[in-house]
Wavefront OBJ file of the C-alpha trace (Angstrom):
o trace
v 149.287 79.245 67.729
v 147.764 81.780 65.482
v 150.149 85.005 65.622
v 149.012 88.038 67.351
v 148.608 90.628 64.147
v 150.408 93.515 65.223
v 148.827 96.637 65.957
v 150.742 99.573 63.390
v 149.107 100.415 60.261
v 150.220 102.604 57.639
v 147.509 105.207 58.209
v 145.489 102.979 60.559
v 142.594 105.874 61.506
v 141.815 105.854 57.843
v 141.819 102.690 56.641
v 139.024 102.045 59.445
v 136.999 104.605 58.889
v 137.130 103.670 55.421
v 136.544 99.769 56.382
v 133.287 101.621 58.425
v 132.119 103.580 55.105
v 132.111 100.284 53.205
v 130.841 98.182 55.731
v 127.554 101.167 56.297
v 126.893 101.448 52.431
v 126.559 97.080 52.634
v 124.548 96.632 55.927
v 123.813 99.753 57.466
v 125.609 101.650 60.997
v 124.331 99.012 63.024
v 126.770 96.560 61.722
v 129.678 98.064 62.331
v 131.838 96.837 65.437
v 135.417 98.021 65.609
v 136.809 94.099 66.129
v 135.311 93.015 62.425
v 137.367 96.444 61.819
v 140.393 95.487 62.912
v 139.954 92.385 60.968
v 139.251 94.009 57.370
v 142.520 96.119 57.799
v 144.194 93.529 59.212
v 145.063 94.563 62.882
v 144.691 93.471 65.810
v 140.776 94.892 68.097
v 143.220 96.737 70.022
v 143.871 99.196 67.269
v 140.980 100.927 66.214
v 140.283 101.074 70.021
v 143.482 103.352 70.362
v 142.313 105.845 67.958
v 138.016 105.753 68.518
v 137.757 103.268 71.714
v 134.269 102.598 70.773
v 132.317 102.770 68.201
v 130.874 106.181 68.886
v 134.033 107.264 68.960
v 134.425 105.670 65.472
v 130.922 107.460 64.366
v 131.185 110.329 65.748
v 135.033 110.936 64.038
v 133.149 109.300 60.334
v 129.672 111.962 61.603
v 132.662 114.883 61.955
v 134.671 114.704 58.146
v 130.443 114.099 56.460
v 129.974 117.604 58.647
v 133.169 119.175 57.245
v 133.073 117.001 53.873
v 128.940 118.556 53.795
v 130.574 122.329 54.351
v 132.816 122.002 51.823
v 130.237 121.160 49.466
v 128.031 123.336 49.865
v 130.195 125.868 50.170
v 131.244 125.564 46.895
v 127.830 125.346 45.241
v 127.076 128.980 47.228
v 130.601 130.583 45.927
v 129.660 133.205 43.050
v 126.210 133.785 43.982
v 124.755 130.186 44.272
v 121.041 130.185 44.798
v 119.264 128.024 47.191
v 118.520 125.681 44.630
v 121.839 125.556 44.264
v 122.602 124.918 47.302
v 120.167 122.384 47.493
v 120.939 120.483 44.759
v 124.688 120.035 46.523
v 123.127 118.629 49.401
v 121.031 115.866 47.627
v 124.615 115.024 45.944
v 126.566 115.087 48.961
v 123.951 112.183 50.348
v 124.260 109.928 47.739
v 127.886 110.603 46.819
v 129.000 110.139 50.384
v 125.448 108.081 51.406
v 127.700 106.061 54.666
v 128.282 109.513 56.211
v 124.694 110.968 55.650
v 123.496 107.751 57.629
v 125.180 108.213 60.906
v 125.451 112.657 60.761
v 121.781 112.943 61.786
v 121.383 109.824 64.378
v 122.842 111.649 67.202
v 121.712 108.608 69.210
v 124.790 106.834 66.971
v 127.720 109.196 68.093
v 129.018 111.635 70.920
v 126.945 114.408 69.999
v 128.403 116.435 72.466
v 132.562 116.472 70.792
v 133.023 119.645 70.353
v 134.583 119.250 66.524
v 131.815 117.174 65.471
v 129.338 120.390 66.791
v 132.208 122.741 65.136
v 131.650 120.778 61.696
v 127.805 120.997 62.019
v 127.409 124.606 63.232
v 129.824 125.219 59.961
v 127.271 122.897 57.573
v 124.201 124.246 58.692
v 125.834 127.938 58.569
v 126.348 127.119 55.128
v 122.959 125.727 54.771
v 120.906 128.817 56.022
v 122.821 131.408 53.825
v 120.918 131.356 50.663
v 117.543 132.101 52.701
v 118.633 134.991 54.462
v 116.522 137.132 52.699
v 113.500 135.565 53.610
v 111.014 137.153 55.953
v 110.803 134.434 58.486
v 115.275 133.121 57.335
v 114.834 130.431 60.722
v 111.242 128.745 59.471
v 112.808 129.129 55.864
v 116.049 127.789 56.048
v 113.952 124.811 58.136
v 111.821 124.535 55.535
v 114.234 124.739 53.058
v 116.514 122.149 54.997
v 113.196 119.807 55.238
v 113.129 119.470 51.592
v 116.214 118.645 50.328
v 117.272 116.406 53.379
v 113.874 114.584 52.668
v 114.171 113.956 49.431
v 117.679 112.812 49.808
v 116.682 110.721 52.335
v 114.222 108.840 49.611
v 115.604 108.804 47.420
v 118.474 106.460 49.057
v 116.229 104.002 50.737
v 114.637 103.319 47.369
v 111.270 104.905 47.987
v 111.050 107.077 45.730
v 109.731 105.883 42.729
v 112.402 105.587 39.690
v 110.286 107.090 37.249
v 111.151 110.904 38.847
v 114.484 109.758 36.590
v 117.555 108.421 36.928
v 119.617 111.538 38.038
v 119.361 112.581 42.380
v 120.634 115.642 41.709
v 119.057 117.041 38.745
v 115.046 115.961 40.265
v 116.879 117.514 43.592
v 116.853 120.434 41.916
v 113.669 120.844 40.970
v 112.351 119.679 44.422
v 113.965 122.512 45.681
v 112.624 124.675 43.455
v 109.707 124.796 44.078
v 109.828 125.743 47.606
v 111.265 129.595 45.946
v 108.998 129.235 42.774
v 105.702 131.667 42.459
v 104.922 131.797 46.225
v 104.140 135.446 46.280
v 100.674 134.913 46.713
v 101.678 133.167 49.787
v 102.897 136.053 51.199
v 100.580 137.990 50.859
v 102.221 139.810 47.436
v 99.353 139.186 44.813
v 98.473 141.428 42.361
v 94.794 141.251 41.719
l 1 2 3 4 5 6 7 8 9 10 11 12 13 14 15 16 17 18 19 20 21 22 23 24 25 26 27 28 29 30 31 32 33 34 35 36 37 38 39 40 41 42 43 44 45 46 47 48 49 50 51 52 53 54 55 56 57 58 59 60 61 62 63 64 65 66 67 68 69 70 71 72 73 74 75 76 77 78 79 80 81 82 83 84 85 86 87 88 89 90 91 92 93 94 95 96 97 98 99 100 101 102 103 104 105 106 107 108 109 110 111 112 113 114 115 116 117 118 119 120 121 122 123 124 125 126 127 128 129 130 131 132 133 134 135 136 137 138 139 140 141 142 143 144 145 146 147 148 149 150 151 152 153 154 155 156 157 158 159 160 161 162 163 164 165 166 167 168 169 170 171 172 173 174 175 176 177 178 179 180 181 182 183 184 185 186 187 188 189 190 191 192 193 194
């Protein structure tokens, strides 16, 4: 008879989240199961269930952690008067460096989207992302355009859909892509001096 694995583990919550990041990085979010994560960290299935209740609870915690980390990353890029291009490049860096979080964060079908901690983290990250476009004629639309560019680029990079002849540094290429939105657009706004 195999003895039951113990429930207790140093920092089980952190260990399970770390194991989930590994699984998502290797196989995507659909491969996550609490039973497999329990096996990976050497505890019974009850351990992860105690901390997260279910898979959606685990992915909610992971998405919340991702939005918190994204907010910290964007805040650091914006400190000292960083431009939207700086913030956009930081967004791309986050997406590449925290790919598993990024894959979950924008998939509300995977988690409890009404979770208050998650909602607060999303608002913090969104405010920092939008901060660089407040002087645009339509800041709301400019924020959507800017986010679409950097999010789309990061997604295309992470999935391997972009040709690598662009270079091998997604941060640098992402900075150039983000700059297109705010480069030489006076004519588009009616400010052409001709």
